[in-house]
C-alpha positions in Angstrom: 18.9 34.0 -53.4 19.5 35.4 -50.0 17.6 35.4 -46.8 17.4 36.6 -43.2 15.8 34.9 -40.2 15.7 35.0 -36.5 14.1 34.1 -33.1 13.2 36.3 -30.2 12.8 33.9 -27.2 10.9 35.6 -24.4 11.9 33.2 -21.7 15.4 32.0 -22.3 18.5 31.8 -24.6 18.0 30.9 -28.2 19.0 27.4 -29.4 21.7 27.7 -32.1 20.5 24.5 -33.7 17.2 26.1 -34.5 19.0 28.9 -36.3 21.0 26.3 -38.3 17.9 24.5 -39.3 16.4 27.8 -40.5 19.5 28.6 -42.5 19.4 25.1 -44.2 15.8 25.8 -45.2 17.0 28.6 -47.5 18.9 26.0 -49.6 21.9 28.2 -50.3 25.4 26.9 -50.9 27.0 29.2 -48.5 27.6 29.6 -44.8 25.2 31.5 -42.7 26.3 34.3 -40.3 24.7 34.1 -36.8 24.3 36.5 -33.9 23.2 35.0 -30.6 22.6 37.6 -27.9 20.9 35.8 -25.0 17.2 35.9 -26.0 17.7 36.9 -29.6 19.1 34.9 -32.4 19.7 36.4 -35.9 20.9 34.9 -39.1 21.7 35.9 -42.6 22.6 33.8 -45.6 23.4 35.1 -49.0 25.0 34.3 -52.3 28.2 36.1 -53.5 27.5 39.8 -53.6 26.9 41.4 -56.9 26.1 45.0 -56.0 28.7 47.6 -55.7 27.0 48.9 -52.6 28.0 46.2 -50.1 25.1 44.7 -48.1 26.9 42.4 -45.7 25.2 41.8 -42.4 24.8 41.4 -39.5 26.1 44.9 -38.7 26.4 46.6 -35.4 26.5 50.3 -34.4 29.7 51.6 -32.9 28.4 51.5 -29.4 27.0 48.0 -29.8 23.4 49.0 -29.0 21.9 48.0 -32.4 22.3 45.0 -34.7 20.8 44.9 -38.2 20.3 42.1 -40.7 19.2 43.0 -44.2 18.2 41.3 -47.4 18.2 43.5 -50.4 19.7 46.8 -51.6 19.5 50.4 -50.4 19.7 52.4 -53.7 20.2 55.8 -52.1 23.0 54.6 -49.9 25.5 57.3 -51.0 23.2 60.2 -50.2 22.1 58.8 -46.8 25.6 58.0 -45.8 26.9 61.5 -46.7 24.1 63.0 -44.6 24.8 60.8 -41.6 28.5 61.5 -41.8 27.8 65.2 -41.7 25.8 64.6 -38.6 28.8 62.9 -36.9 28.1 59.2 -37.5 31.1 57.0 -38.3 31.2 54.0 -40.6 33.5 50.9 -40.6 32.3 49.5 -44.0 30.2 50.2 -47.1 27.4 47.9 -45.7 23.8 48.8 -46.2 23.0 47.1 -42.9 25.4 49.5 -41.1 23.8 52.4 -42.8 20.4 51.3 -41.6 21.7 50.8 -38.1 23.0 54.4 -37.9 19.9 55.8 -39.7 17.7 54.1 -37.1 19.8 55.7 -34.3 19.3 59.1 -35.9 15.7 59.0 -37.1 14.0 56.3 -35.0 11.0 54.6 -36.5 10.8 57.2 -39.3 14.0 55.7 -40.8 11.8 53.6 -43.1 10.6 56.6 -45.0 14.2 57.5 -46.0 15.1 54.2 -47.7 14.9 53.7 -51.4 15.2 50.2 -52.6 13.8 46.7 -52.4 14.6 45.1 -49.0 13.6 43.3 -45.9 15.3 43.8 -42.6 15.3 43.3 -38.8 16.7 45.5 -36.1 17.7 44.2 -32.7 17.7 47.2 -30.2 19.5 46.2 -27.1 18.6 49.4 -25.4 14.9 48.6 -25.5 15.2 44.8 -25.6 13.1 45.1 -28.8 13.1 43.5 -32.3 11.8 45.6 -35.2 10.8 44.0 -38.6 10.5 46.2 -41.7 10.5 46.0 -45.5 10.3 48.3 -48.5 7.0 50.1 -49.3 6.0 47.6 -52.0 6.7 44.3 -50.1 6.5 41.9 -53.1 10.0 41.4 -54.3 11.3 41.1 -50.8 8.9 39.9 -48.1 9.0 39.2 -44.3 7.0 36.6 -42.5 6.6 36.1 -38.8 4.9 33.7 -36.3 3.8 35.1 -32.9 4.0 32.3 -30.4 3.3 32.3 -26.6 7.0 32.2 -25.8 8.7 33.5 -28.9 8.6 35.5 -32.2 10.0 33.6 -35.2 10.6 35.5 -38.4 12.2 35.1 -41.8 12.2 36.5 -45.3 10.5 33.3 -46.5 8.1 30.8 -44.9 10.3 27.7 -45.1 12.8 28.8 -42.3 9.9 29.4 -40.0 8.6 25.9 -40.6 12.1 24.5 -40.2 12.5 26.2 -36.8 10.3 23.4 -35.3 8.1 26.0 -33.6 5.2 25.7 -36.1 3.4 22.6 -37.4 2.2 23.2 -41.0 -1.5 23.6 -41.0 -4.0 25.2 -43.4 -5.7 28.3 -42.2 -9.4 27.8 -43.3 -10.4 31.4 -43.6 -7.3 32.0 -45.7 -8.3 29.1 -47.9 -11.7 30.7 -48.6 -10.0 34.0 -49.2 -7.5 32.4 -51.7 -10.3 30.8 -53.7 -12.4 33.9 -53.6 -10.0 36.6 -54.7 -7.0 34.6 -55.8 -4.6 35.5 -53.0 -4.3 35.9 -49.3 -3.9 39.5 -48.1 -1.6 40.5 -45.3 -1.3 40.0 -42.4 -2.5 36.5 -43.2 -1.0 33.6 -45.1 -2.4 30.2 -46.0 -0.5 28.8 -43.0 -2.2 28.9 -39.7 -0.2 31.0 -37.2 2.2 32.5 -39.9 1.7 36.2 -40.9 3.2 38.3 -43.5 4.2 41.9 -43.0 2.0 44.6 -44.6 3.9 47.1 -46.8 4.4 50.4 -45.0 4.1 48.8 -41.6 6.7 47.7 -39.1 6.4 44.9 -36.5 7.6 45.7 -33.0 8.2 43.0 -30.4 9.1 44.0 -26.8 8.7 42.0 -23.6 6.6 39.4 -25.3 4.2 41.9 -26.8 3.9 42.1 -30.6 2.3 45.1 -32.4 2.3 46.6 -35.9 2.5 50.3 -36.7 2.0 52.2 -40.0 5.0 54.2 -41.0 4.5 54.9 -44.7 1.4 55.4 -46.8 1.3 56.5 -50.5 0.0 60.0 -51.0 -1.8 61.2 -54.1 -1.9 65.0 -54.6 -2.5 65.4 -58.4 -0.9 68.5 -59.8 -0.9 69.9 -63.4 2.8 70.8 -63.9 4.3 72.1 -67.1 7.5 70.2 -66.3 5.7 66.9 -65.6 7.2 65.2 -68.7 10.7 66.5 -68.0 10.6 65.3 -64.4 9.3 61.9 -65.5 12.2 61.4 -67.8 14.7 62.6 -65.1 13.4 60.2 -62.5 13.1 57.3 -64.8 16.6 57.8 -66.2 18.0 57.9 -62.6 16.0 54.8 -61.7 17.4 52.7 -64.6 20.9 54.0 -64.0 20.7 52.8 -60.4 19.3 49.5 -61.4 22.3 48.8 -63.6 25.0 49.2 -60.9 26.5 45.8 -60.4 29.8 44.0 -60.0 28.5 40.8 -61.4 26.7 40.2 -64.7 23.4 41.8 -65.3 20.8 41.6 -68.1 17.3 42.8 -68.9 14.1 40.9 -69.3 12.5 41.7 -72.7 9.0 40.5 -73.4 8.4 42.7 -76.4 5.9 44.8 -74.6 6.1 48.5 -73.9 7.4 48.5 -70.3 10.3 46.1 -70.8 11.2 47.6 -74.2 11.5 51.0 -72.6 13.8 49.6 -70.0 16.0 48.3 -72.7 15.9 51.5 -74.6 17.0 53.6 -71.6 19.6 51.1 -70.5 21.1 51.1 -74.0 21.3 54.9 -73.9 23.1 54.7 -70.5 25.3 51.7 -71.2 28.8 51.8 -72.8 28.6 48.3 -74.2 26.0 45.9 -75.6 23.4 44.6 -73.1 22.2 41.0 -72.5 18.4 40.7 -73.0 16.2 37.6 -72.3 12.8 36.7 -73.7 10.5 33.7 -73.7 8.6 32.6 -76.7 5.6 30.2 -76.9 5.7 27.5 -79.5 2.9 27.5 -82.1 0.6 30.1 -80.4 -0.7 33.5 -81.2 0.3 34.7 -77.8 4.0 34.5 -78.8 5.5 38.0 -78.6 9.1 36.9 -79.4 8.9 38.7 -82.7 8.6 42.1 -80.9 11.3 41.1 -78.5 13.7 40.4 -81.4 12.7 43.6 -83.1 13.7 45.6 -80.0 16.8 43.6 -79.4 17.9 44.2 -83.1 17.0 47.9 -82.9 19.2 48.4 -79.8 21.8 45.8 -80.8 21.6 43.7 -77.6 23.0 40.2 -77.1 19.6 38.6 -77.2 18.8 35.2 -75.7 15.5 33.5 -76.4 14.0 30.4 -74.8 11.0 28.8 -76.5 8.5 27.1 -74.2 6.0 24.5 -75.2 3.5 22.3 -73.3 5.9 19.4 -72.8 7.9 21.2 -70.2 5.6 24.0 -69.1 3.5 22.4 -66.4 5.7 19.5 -65.3 7.8 22.0 -63.2 4.7 23.2 -61.3 6.0 21.6 -58.0 9.2 23.7 -58.3 7.2 26.8 -59.0 4.8 26.2 -56.0 7.8 25.4 -53.8 9.3 28.8 -54.7 6.0 30.7 -54.2 5.3 28.9 -50.8 1.6 29.4 -51.4 -0.8 28.2 -54.2 -0.9 30.1 -57.5 -3.5 32.3 -59.1 -1.4 34.1 -61.7 -1.1 32.2 -64.9 2.1 34.1 -65.8 3.9 32.4 -62.9 4.7 29.5 -65.3 6.6 31.6 -67.9 8.1 33.8 -65.1 9.7 30.7 -63.6 11.1 29.5 -66.9 12.5 32.9 -67.9 14.1 33.4 -64.5 15.8 30.0 -64.7 16.9 30.7 -68.3 18.3 34.1 -67.4 20.2 32.7 -64.3 22.1 30.4 -66.6 23.7 33.5 -68.2 23.7 36.4 -65.6 23.5 37.1 -61.9 20.8 39.8 -62.0 18.1 41.0 -64.2 16.2 44.3 -64.7 12.5 43.6 -64.8 9.6 45.8 -66.0 7.0 45.4 -63.3 5.0 48.3 -61.9 3.7 50.6 -64.7 0.4 48.8 -65.1 -0.5 49.3 -61.5 0.9 52.8 -61.1 -0.8 54.3 -64.2 -4.3 53.0 -63.6 -4.8 49.8 -65.5 -8.2 49.2 -63.9 -9.7 52.4 -65.3 -12.1 50.1 -67.3 -13.8 49.0 -64.0 -13.9 52.5 -62.8 -15.5 53.8 -66.0 -18.1 51.0 -65.8 -18.8 52.0 -62.2 -19.2 55.7 -63.1 -21.6 54.9 -66.0 -23.7 52.5 -64.0 -24.1 55.0 -61.1 -25.1 57.7 -63.6 -27.7 55.5 -65.2 -28.9 54.3 -61.8 -29.5 57.7 -60.1 -33.1 56.8 -59.4 -32.2 53.3 -58.3 -34.6 51.7 -60.9 -31.9 50.2 -63.1 -30.4 48.2 -60.1 -33.8 47.0 -59.0 -34.6 45.8 -62.5 -31.4 43.8 -62.8 -31.6 42.2 -59.3 -35.3 41.4 -59.5 -34.8 38.3 -61.6 -31.3 37.2 -60.8 -31.9 33.6 -61.9 -34.2 34.4 -64.8 -34.0 33.6 -68.5 -31.8 36.5 -69.4 -29.0 35.3 -67.0 -27.5 33.2 -69.8 -26.4 36.3 -71.6 -22.9 37.6 -70.6 -23.7 41.3 -70.8 -26.6 40.8 -68.4 -24.4 38.9 -66.0 -21.8 41.7 -66.1 -24.5 44.3 -65.6 -25.9 42.3 -62.6 -22.4 42.2 -61.1 -22.2 45.9 -61.4 -25.6 46.3 -59.7 -24.2 44.5 -56.7 -20.9 46.4 -56.3 -21.0 49.7 -58.2 -22.1 51.7 -55.2 -19.7 50.0 -52.7 -16.7 51.8 -51.2 -13.7 51.8 -53.5 -11.7 49.2 -51.7 -14.6 46.8 -51.6 -15.5 47.6 -55.2 -11.9 46.8 -56.2 -11.9 43.4 -54.6 -15.3 42.5 -56.0 -14.5 43.7 -59.5 -11.3 41.8 -59.7 -12.5 38.6 -58.1 -11.8 35.3 -59.9 -15.3 34.0 -59.3 -17.8 36.7 -59.6 -19.1 35.8 -63.0 -21.5 33.4 -61.3 -21.8 35.0 -57.8 -23.0 38.3 -56.6 -20.3 39.1 -54.0 -16.9 38.0 -52.8 -18.6 37.1 -49.6 -20.3 34.2 -51.4 -18.2 31.1 -51.0 -17.2 29.4 -54.3 -19.5 26.5 -54.9 -16.8 23.8 -54.8 -15.8 24.7 -51.2 -17.3 22.6 -48.4 -20.4 24.1 -46.8 -18.7 23.8 -43.5 -16.3 26.5 -44.4 -17.6 29.9 -43.1 -17.6 33.0 -45.2 -16.7 35.4 -42.4 -13.2 35.6 -43.8 -14.2 38.8 -45.5 -14.8 40.6 -42.2 -11.1 40.2 -41.2 -9.9 42.2 -44.3 -8.7 45.6 -43.3 -9.9 47.6 -46.2 -8.3 50.8 -44.8 -4.9 49.4 -45.4 -5.6 49.2 -49.1 -6.3 53.0 -49.3 -4.1 56.0 -49.1 -4.3 58.1 -45.9 -5.2 61.3 -47.8 -8.7 61.7 -49.3 -8.4 61.5 -53.0 -10.5 60.8 -56.0 -11.8 57.3 -56.8 -9.3 56.8 -59.6 -6.3 57.1 -57.3 -7.9 55.1 -54.6 -8.2 52.3 -57.2 -4.6 52.8 -58.1 -3.5 52.4 -54.5 -5.7 49.2 -54.1 -4.2 47.7 -57.3 -0.7 48.5 -56.2 -1.2 47.0 -52.8 -3.1 43.9 -53.9 -2.4 42.8 -57.5 1.0 44.5 -57.4 2.6 43.7 -54.1 1.1 40.3 -53.5 0.4 39.4 -57.2 2.9 40.4 -59.9 5.8 41.6 -57.7 5.7 38.6 -55.3 5.3 36.2 -58.2 8.5 37.1 -59.9 10.4 38.0 -56.8 9.9 34.5 -55.4 10.6 32.5 -58.6 13.7 34.6 -59.1 14.8 34.0 -55.5 14.4 30.3 -56.1 16.9 30.6 -58.9 19.3 32.8 -56.8 18.6 35.5 -59.4 18.8 39.1 -58.2 15.9 41.4 -59.4 16.0 45.1 -60.1 12.7 47.0 -60.6 13.4 50.6 -61.9 9.7 51.4 -62.2 9.5 50.9 -58.4 12.1 53.5 -57.6 10.7 55.7 -54.9 11.4 59.0 -56.5 9.8 57.9 -59.8 6.8 56.5 -58.0 6.3 59.6 -55.9 6.3 61.7 -59.1 3.8 59.5 -60.8 1.5 59.6 -57.8 1.4 63.4 -58.2 0.2 63.3 -61.8 -3.5 63.8 -62.5 -5.7 61.1 -63.9 -5.7 62.8 -67.4 -2.0 62.3 -67.8 -2.3 58.6 -66.9 -5.3 57.5 -68.9 -6.4 59.7 -71.8 -10.0 59.0 -73.0 -13.6 59.5 -72.1 -15.8 56.9 -70.4 -16.9 55.3 -73.7 -13.3 55.0 -74.9 -12.3 53.4 -71.6 -15.1 50.9 -71.8 -14.2 50.0 -75.4 -10.5 49.6 -74.5 -9.4 52.4 -76.8 -8.3 54.9 -74.1 -4.6 55.8 -74.2 -3.0 54.3 -71.1 0.3 55.4 -69.5 -0.3 58.5 -71.5 2.5 60.7 -70.4 5.0 57.8 -70.3 4.2 56.9 -73.9 4.1 60.4 -75.2 7.4 61.5 -73.6 9.8 58.6 -73.3 8.0 56.2 -75.5 7.9 58.4 -78.6 11.4 59.5 -78.0 13.1 56.1 -77.5 11.0 53.3 -79.0 10.4 52.0 -82.5 6.9 53.0 -83.7 5.8 49.4 -84.0 6.4 48.8 -80.3 4.7 52.0 -79.3 1.6 51.1 -81.2 1.2 47.4 -80.5 -1.6 46.3 -78.2 -0.8 45.0 -74.7 -0.7 41.2 -74.6 0.6 40.5 -71.1 3.1 37.8 -70.1 0.8 34.8 -70.1 1.3 31.5 -71.8 -1.5 29.6 -73.7 -2.5 28.1 -70.4 -6.0 27.0 -71.5 -4.4 24.9 -74.3 -1.6 23.5 -72.2 -3.8 22.8 -69.1 -6.4 21.0 -71.2 -3.7 18.9 -72.8 -2.3 17.9 -69.5 -5.7 17.2 -67.7 -7.0 15.1 -70.6 -4.4 12.4 -69.7 -5.0 12.7 -65.9 -7.4 11.0 -63.5 -9.1 14.0 -61.9 -9.7 11.9 -58.8 -6.0 11.7 -58.3 -5.5 15.5 -58.1 -6.8 15.8 -54.5 -4.6 13.8 -52.1 -6.2 11.5 -49.5 -5.3 14.1 -46.8 -7.1 16.9 -48.7 -10.2 14.7 -49.1 -10.1 13.8 -45.4 -9.8 17.4 -44.4 -13.2 18.1 -46.0 -12.2 21.4 -47.6 -14.1 20.7 -50.8 -17.3 19.3 -52.2 -15.6 16.7 -54.2 -18.5 16.2 -56.7 -18.3 20.0 -57.5 -14.6 19.8 -57.9 -14.9 17.0 -60.3 -17.6 18.9 -62.2 -15.4 21.9 -62.5 -12.7 19.9 -64.3 -15.2 18.0 -66.5 -16.9 21.3 -67.6 -13.5 22.8 -68.2 -12.5 20.0 -70.5 -15.8 19.9 -72.4 -16.3 23.6 -72.9 -13.4 25.6 -74.5 -15.0 28.9 -73.3 -14.6 27.9 -69.6 -12.1 29.9 -67.5 -9.0 28.1 -66.4 -9.0 29.8 -63.0 -10.9 27.0 -61.2 -8.9 24.0 -62.4 -5.6 25.9 -62.3 -6.1 27.1 -58.7 -7.3 23.7 -57.5 -4.3 22.0 -59.2 -1.8 24.4 -57.6 -3.5 24.0 -54.2 -3.2 20.3 -54.5 0.5 20.6 -55.3 1.1 23.0 -52.4 -0.7 20.8 -49.9 1.5 17.8 -50.9 4.7 19.9 -50.6 4.0 21.9 -47.5 1.3 20.1 -45.4 1.5 16.4 -46.2 5.3 16.1 -46.0 7.1 19.3 -45.6 10.7 19.2 -46.7 13.1 22.1 -47.0 14.7 20.7 -50.2 13.5 21.9 -53.6 11.4 19.0 -54.9 13.2 17.2 -57.7 10.0 15.7 -59.0 7.7 16.3 -62.0 4.0 17.2 -61.6 2.9 13.8 -62.8 5.2 12.0 -60.4 4.1 14.2 -57.5 0.4 13.5 -58.1 0.8 9.8 -58.5 3.4 8.9 -55.9 
């Protein structure tokens, strides 16, 4: 784990003690490096370097006009440095931070478009008396948070240092609370903490003379082209991406779930590597969701040094306090539990791992929703179908699941794409018509105006493209950046485990974004609705067929989720539901407590009930105890049961 942090004091010199407190909140066993320059205080703390491309910071330009702190890696360092040297810039080190400093001098704000990698950074510009915050275009693996105060700007690559600065009192943002329970996450620029914001991918934050503003620098573009060399270029860019991800001084391994994406990483890495690779998988004891057979099949096929950890219910949920502490916000993604365990297991063997996140979001995993939207709008051309469905919304047919699904479509099928995406992926829409409807267990005092603050435009590409690619962009920005990517990035950081994501290499992503829909999802509307369409079509039919065993290529996608229903039910059966919500939560009046109790009771009685409600409520209760009731920068050495009953 590594981190950056800083304070821009508008009215006086920065207190070094504040910076030390922020460094301690990162919980790293290493000394922090500080820069204090009158009104500005910067800090960086990191574990021993593993990358061949040195990233040590803070770094100054030759003339002392700029200082950069950086968390992460710049993968195209050699090319950028060579170009800058040709343009007359001099370097004193192989530091990524020094590269960024010179690049900013040369390109200005456009520097961000040039950087390939996963990173978060801050630039102190003495010339303009200005601080600039930026991150990579995905923003999940590495994040930046900031608090805009009357007299200062406080920022860090995680939330804990901001709280440790003493400038912010931990407090729940009520609109964000409703947003979390409505769509399963809090979108930028907001967090669940009042007064703390998170940076939106593609934007920079600029702070000058006490004024804080954001500016869009990068937006994904989709210009689908039918190219005869599309498959060749896909292989070229993917090969280069995996090769870059394997560059390390320390030990590195690959996560291997047994699914297509991670298996393809192992296949390509085996082709590029001179020796055997270390691979890591997680199995689930006594469950049909266990894919460890396929992971072992791939490991044997490519002769890797395979390491397997078997997870069962006895140790799965008791570490929820540690998982929530790493995430810094409550959980909605069930796979956060196995992600934490596999990160901890991998860290006991290696310093870094190559992960397989990204393809689902880049290749149109939500084409099912889009196909349903297209079919509904075709059937509803005269508007009669929608009127019929909505006429008797509480009638006798509402108990039938297909009718409820059709009624949901009637509400949001004709909405703009970004709104349609949020509605169609909401955690709670089975029993409500719109994400603007507050979940029934939330207090009636909580307003539903949270939806009006969402900037739907930031979920869409700047260029006007088809609905399919608008959905891809929404999914990448929402479920990708602040779902899957953030989930694993944060649990890995909590284990001081470096993460490489070859599928998020800029050159590869740019090429994928230029592919037409027909090369991403192959199948008509009916096949997509039935789930028989061929997804990741070009990736499977070029690289997949060439590199993977047939059994892996043909297996259905299972996802990286444990048997959470089974384990959660086992745990809750022995728990007094009234003890889940702390006295402070009850006093705050966030929830209708009778409805909360009913959700848990119905979940335990009915095996068909979704686990989203109980799981999100449980994780919120844990988060509130750790961050609101008694915030402590130390990783909680306590089990879930001990936390709930202490």
